[in-house]
C-alpha positions in Angstrom: 65.8 -5.8 45.8 63.5 -7.3 43.0 60.3 -5.4 44.3 61.9 -2.3 44.8 63.2 -2.9 41.2 60.4 -3.7 40.3 58.3 -0.4 41.6 61.9 1.7 39.8 60.9 0.3 36.8 57.2 1.3 36.9 57.6 4.3 37.7 59.8 5.5 35.2 57.5 4.0 32.4 54.7 6.5 33.5 57.0 8.7 33.3 57.6 7.8 29.6 54.4 7.2 29.4 53.6 10.7 29.7 55.8 12.0 27.9 55.2 10.2 25.1 51.8 11.4 24.5 53.1 14.5 24.5 55.7 13.5 21.9 53.0 11.5 19.8 51.8 14.6 18.5 54.7 16.2 17.0 57.4 13.8 16.5 58.0 10.1 16.2 56.4 7.6 17.7 57.8 6.6 21.2 57.0 3.1 21.8 57.9 0.5 19.6 54.7 -1.7 18.3 56.2 -4.4 17.3 54.4 -8.0 15.9 57.4 -10.0 16.3 57.8 -9.5 20.0 57.9 -10.8 22.6 60.4 -13.7 21.8 59.9 -17.4 22.9 62.8 -16.7 24.3 62.3 -13.6 26.3 62.9 -14.0 30.3 59.1 -14.2 32.2 59.1 -11.5 34.1 59.9 -9.0 31.3 56.2 -10.4 29.9 54.3 -7.4 31.8 56.5 -4.4 30.9 55.7 -5.9 26.9 52.3 -5.7 27.7 52.7 -1.9 29.1 54.3 -1.1 26.2 51.6 -2.7 23.5 49.4 -0.6 25.6 51.2 2.5 25.2 51.9 2.1 21.4 48.4 1.7 20.8 47.1 4.7 22.3 49.7 7.0 21.1 49.0 6.1 17.7 45.1 6.3 18.4 46.1 9.7 19.5 47.0 11.5 16.4 43.4 11.6 15.3 41.5 10.2 17.9 41.3 11.8 21.6 43.1 9.0 24.0 44.6 10.8 27.0 45.5 9.7 30.4 43.9 10.4 33.6 46.8 9.1 35.6 47.9 6.2 34.1 44.1 5.3 33.1 42.9 6.3 29.4 39.3 6.6 31.2 38.2 10.5 30.1 34.1 10.3 28.9 35.5 11.9 25.4 38.1 9.1 25.1 37.7 8.0 21.3 36.4 11.6 19.9 38.1 12.6 16.6 40.8 15.7 16.9 41.2 14.9 13.0 40.7 12.6 10.1 43.9 12.4 8.3 43.8 10.7 5.5 46.9 8.8 4.4 47.8 9.0 0.6 45.0 9.8 -2.1 43.5 6.1 -3.1 41.5 5.2 -6.9 37.9 5.1 -7.0 36.4 2.0 -3.9 34.9 -0.6 -5.3 31.1 -0.1 -4.3 29.2 -2.7 -2.3 26.2 -3.0 -1.6 25.1 -0.7 2.2 28.5 0.9 2.0 29.6 4.7 1.7 32.9 5.8 1.2 34.6 9.1 2.2 37.9 9.2 0.9 40.7 11.6 -0.9 41.8 10.9 -4.7 44.3 12.6 -6.9 42.6 15.3 -9.5 45.5 17.4 -11.2 48.4 15.4 -8.9 46.4 16.5 -5.7 44.6 14.9 -3.3 41.0 15.9 -3.3 38.3 14.9 -0.8 35.3 12.3 -3.0 32.3 10.2 -1.7 30.8 7.4 -3.2 27.7 5.7 -2.5 26.5 2.0 -2.8 25.9 2.5 -6.9 29.6 3.6 -7.9 28.5 7.1 -8.0 31.4 9.3 -7.0 31.6 12.8 -6.2 34.1 15.2 -5.2 34.0 17.5 -2.7 37.0 20.4 -3.3 38.9 21.2 -6.3 41.9 23.3 -5.8 41.7 23.7 -2.1 37.5 25.3 -2.7 34.5 23.8 -2.3 33.0 22.3 -5.3 30.2 24.0 -7.1 29.8 20.6 -9.1 28.1 19.1 -6.7 24.8 20.9 -7.5 23.0 18.6 -9.6 20.0 19.6 -10.9 18.8 15.9 -8.8 19.6 17.9 -5.7 18.0 21.0 -6.3 14.6 19.6 -8.2 11.3 18.5 -6.8 8.8 16.5 -8.9 7.0 19.3 -10.8 10.4 20.8 -11.8 11.9 19.9 -15.4 13.8 22.9 -16.5 15.7 24.4 -13.3 17.7 27.8 -13.8 20.7 25.4 -12.4 21.4 22.3 -14.1 24.3 19.6 -14.5 26.5 20.5 -17.7 29.8 18.6 -18.7 31.5 16.5 -16.4 28.7 17.2 -13.8 29.7 20.9 -13.5 26.9 23.2 -12.1 25.7 25.4 -15.1 23.3 28.6 -15.3 20.6 27.2 -17.8 20.3 29.9 -20.7 17.6 29.5 -22.1 15.7 29.5 -18.8 16.9 32.9 -17.9 16.4 34.5 -20.9 13.0 33.3 -20.6 10.2 35.9 -19.3 7.3 34.0 -19.4 4.7 34.3 -16.5 4.1 30.5 -16.8 7.7 30.0 -15.5 7.8 28.0 -12.2 8.8 30.2 -9.2 11.7 28.4 -9.1 12.4 28.9 -12.7 11.4 33.0 -13.1 14.0 35.0 -14.3 15.0 37.7 -13.3 13.5 39.3 -16.4 10.4 38.4 -15.6 10.6 38.8 -11.9 11.0 42.7 -13.2 8.4 42.2 -14.8 6.3 40.8 -12.5 7.7 43.4 -9.6 8.8 46.2 -11.0 8.0 48.6 -8.0 10.3 50.7 -8.5 8.9 51.6 -12.7 7.2 54.6 -13.7 4.1 53.8 -16.0 2.0 56.0 -18.5 0.4 58.8 -16.6 -3.0 59.4 -15.6 -4.4 63.1 -15.9 -6.0 63.9 -12.6 -8.1 67.1 -11.5 -8.0 69.3 -8.7 -10.4 68.9 -5.7 -11.4 65.5 -6.5 -11.3 62.5 -3.8 -9.3 59.3 -5.7 -8.2 55.6 -4.8 -5.1 54.2 -5.3 -5.5 51.5 -7.3 -1.7 50.9 -7.2 1.1 52.8 -5.4 2.4 55.4 -7.4 3.7 58.9 -7.8 1.6 62.3 -8.2 3.5 64.9 -9.5 1.5 68.9 -9.6 2.9 71.8 -11.4 1.8 74.6 -10.2 1.8 78.7 -11.2 1.4 81.0 -7.7 1.6 85.3 -8.4 2.5 86.3 -5.3 -0.5 88.9 -3.5 0.6 90.9 -0.8 -0.4 89.5 2.9 -2.0 86.7 1.3 -1.7 83.2 1.7 -1.1 81.4 -2.1 -0.4 77.6 -2.2 -1.0 74.2 -3.2 -1.2 70.9 -1.2 -1.5 67.3 -1.4 -3.3 65.2 0.7 -3.5 61.5 1.6 -4.4 59.4 4.0 -7.1 56.5 5.1 -10.7 59.0 5.4 -13.4 59.4 2.2 -12.0 62.8 1.6 -8.0 63.0 3.2 -7.5 65.9 5.6 -4.1 64.6 6.1 -1.2 67.2 4.4 1.5 64.7 2.5 3.2 67.9 0.1 2.7 71.7 -0.2 4.1 74.2 -2.2 3.7 78.2 -1.8 3.8 80.5 1.0 2.6 83.8 2.0 3.7 87.2 0.6 5.3 90.1 3.3 6.8 92.1 1.5 4.6 94.7 -0.7 7.4 95.0 -3.3 7.3 91.3 -3.9 3.8 90.8 -4.8 2.7 90.4 -8.4 5.7 88.2 -8.9 5.2 84.9 -10.7 6.5 81.8 -9.1 6.4 77.9 -10.9 6.5 75.1 -9.1 6.7 71.5 -9.6 5.4 69.4 -6.3 6.2 65.3 -6.7 4.2 63.2 -3.7 4.7 59.1 -3.4 0.6 57.9 -3.3 0.5 54.4 -1.5 -1.3 51.9 -2.9 -5.5 51.6 -1.6 -5.0 55.3 0.4 -7.2 58.3 -0.9 -5.6 61.3 -2.1 -6.6 64.7 -2.8 -5.2 68.1 -4.7 -6.9 71.4 -3.5 -5.1 74.9 -4.5 -5.8 78.2 -2.0 -5.8 81.9 -2.4 -7.1 83.1 -5.7 -3.9 83.2 -7.8 -3.0 79.5 -7.1 -3.1 77.5 -10.3 -2.8 74.5 -10.6 -1.6 74.0 -14.0 -1.1 69.9 -14.6 -2.3 67.1 -12.2 -0.3 63.6 -13.4 -0.5 60.5 -11.4 1.9 57.5 -12.8 1.1 54.0 -11.3 3.6 51.6 -10.5 4.2 48.8 -13.0 
């Protein structure tokens, strides 16, 4: 009877073990892990039960933060031991630094556990603050290079990252690329700024030294059944032929002739392209041509 009793006990134990793994994820532990057991007076026949209980107790506890699931009766999955999470038990004070050691830990800040890191030299960094990533981690040491002596982002009081207002206010062209202020960047790039206008002539080929805008003011007096217009041409040819802007038209009513129409033609011109302004018809008069280069 003892052999059958043992088999029944083992089956019941396996069922309890599997159920214990499920419970261990959400409730108190099922298996006892007691350093005082077994005692010397326990019967030798109970030692196998105690051995299995110890294994189950260790596995149940490791299964909280690690993957320790059963395959049958064995903890044999290839992913065994991998982290499910890292849960810190209560905040601690700053650890005592030691050579070739570092620490990741929770430490109280304003009565709230925040994530910290300490290196072997005792330098401590606070990773989180009030549930958000701590921007104070950005220090001059982490964003600089050997040639960067005045970073835009620098370390302020208590390690908080602050903007270097003197550097940001500067529009010096000698600042490094990583130091250059917005003011200096706009002054140097400014592709949307309009510079001083330069007067141009009609029927003349020009090369755009920089991108810009050509503005043409014209007056057209309608002549019956005659085309009267002003065109802006621009392309890569020595004498451009591609029409990029045009105003005017053809008067098709005799009672409309001699009417005067005033036009302003504004056309963007690309750097290094040729451009030219022409008029067609005796009464199409170009009053002014101005090229506004981007600065």
